[in-house]
C-alpha positions in Angstrom: -0.2 0.1 0.0 0.9 3.3 -0.3 0.2 6.7 1.8 0.3 10.3 0.7 -0.1 13.2 3.0 -2.7 16.0 2.4 -1.2 19.5 3.1 -4.2 20.9 3.0 -5.9 18.8 5.7 -3.4 16.9 6.8 -5.2 13.9 6.7 -3.3 10.9 5.5 -4.4 9.1 2.1 -4.1 5.5 1.1 -3.8 3.7 -2.2 -2.9 0.1 -3.7 -1.5 1.9 -6.7 1.7 4.4 -6.8 0.6 6.3 -10.0 -2.2 7.5 -11.5 -4.8 10.6 -10.5 -5.1 10.8 -6.6 -7.4 13.1 -4.9 -7.4 13.3 -0.9 -10.5 11.4 0.4 -11.4 13.9 2.9 -11.3 17.6 1.0 -10.6 16.6 -2.4 -7.3 18.1 -3.1 -5.4 16.6 -5.7 -2.1 14.7 -4.3 -1.2 13.4 -7.9 1.9 15.2 -8.0 3.2 14.1 -4.3 5.5 11.7 -4.0 4.2 8.5 -2.5 5.5 6.8 0.7 5.6 3.2 1.5 2.8 3.2 4.5 4.8 0.7 6.9 7.9 2.7 7.2 6.8 6.0 5.8 9.7 6.1 3.3 9.5 7.1 -0.2 9.1 5.0 -2.5 11.2 5.9 -5.3 14.5 6.4 -3.7 18.1 5.4 -5.4 18.9 2.8 -3.4 15.8 0.7 -3.6 16.3 0.9 -7.6 19.6 -0.4 -7.3 18.6 -3.7 -4.9 18.9 -7.0 -6.8 16.8 -9.6 -6.1 18.2 -12.9 -4.6 17.9 -15.6 -7.3 18.4 -19.3 -6.5 18.9 -21.8 -8.6 18.2 -25.6 -8.0 20.4 -28.6 -9.3 18.9 -31.5 -9.9 21.2 -34.5 -9.1 19.8 -38.0 -10.1 22.3 -40.7 -8.8 
């Protein structure tokens, strides 16, 4: 989940999508241009160190005796 904080009414708004039109459900303020935050950690989503992380890839070898 993603979170953006409204600067007009100071309420949090949550969404499952990071991009697209985003309006504050309380006051209707347009939050589209604000950066989305991770709901749990409250960190920006698109930070450089997250973009460079590589996922772990595991290879399984099928050994037959």
